[in-house]
N, C-alpha and C positions, 0 to 999 in steps of 0.2 A: 451120494455121500455129502453130508453137510460139512461145511467149513465154518467153525465158530472161533471167535476171538474172545478170550477171557479178558474182561475189562479190568480185572484185579491185577493180573501179572503181564498182560499184553501178548500172551502166546496165542498164535493162530494155529489150529490143528484140526484134524478130522474128528468127527463126532465120536469115534471110538475112544478118544482120550477123555471124554466127558460122560457124565451120567445124567439122563433126563429126570426131571423132578415134577412133571405135570404142569398144569395150568398156572400161570402167574396172576398176580393181583387179585387173589381170592380173599374174602373176609373169612377167616378161620373161626370155627365154632368148636368148642370142646366141652369139658365138664362144666355143668351149671347152665348150659344153654338149653333152649327149648328143643323138644324132639323134632319139630318141623325145621328149625334152623340147622340142627345137626344133620338131619336127613338131606336137606338141600346142599349143604357143604360137602357131604360124603358122596352123594350120588347124582346130583344134578349139575353136571359139568358141560361146558361148551365143547363141541367137537366140530369146529367150523371147517368149511371148505374154503380155504383162502388164508387171510392174515390171522395169525394166532400168536399170543404172547405166552412164553413158557419159562419155567425155571430149569436151570442147568447147574451142575456142579463139576468143577475142573478136577475130576477124580484122580487123574494121573499127572497132576501138576500142583498148583498151589492149594488145592482142596477147597477153595471158596465157592460159594453159590453166587450165581448171577442170573440175569434175565435176558431173554432173546426174543426178538420179533422176527417171525419167518412166515413164509407162505407154505401151507401144507400141501398144495397141489404141485408147486414147482420146486420146493425145497430151497427157494431163495431166502437168504438171511438178510434182513434189512438192517440189523444192528444188534448190539448187545450193550447192556448197561448194568450197573451195580444192583444187587438184590434189595438194598435198602430203599430204592426208589419206589415211590407210591404210584407213579404214573409214568408211561413211556416218555422219554425226553422229546422235546419239540422237534429236534433235528431228525429223529427216527420217524415221527409222525409225518413230517414233511416229505421224507424219502418215500414212505409208503404211499402217500397221496399222489406224489409225482408219478410213481410207477403203476398205481392202482387207483385211477380217478373215481371209480365207482365205489370204492371202499367207504363205508358209512361212519367210520371213526371208532375210537376207543370207547368202550362202555364199561 
């Protein structure tokens, strides 16, 4: 069971209080984009074994979206941060590197 902390309202709860929203930090393509860009956006997603950045919504709380960094093998959550952030905060990157020295970094 994941324990996530909503950075918007500060509530820490089990994952059942939240709704997952897929991979974070994607460049989204929609109407007017090329077929190749749209296909890549829709179907070519990362599915890493290890550190992953995801979107979550506090469905049974404040209702706001936020981002989380977690390990897909151990379910360890390294931290959460507001959805408007374009890159993971330095303190979360440092925490990941401290616990996973082999991690290649945010791409």
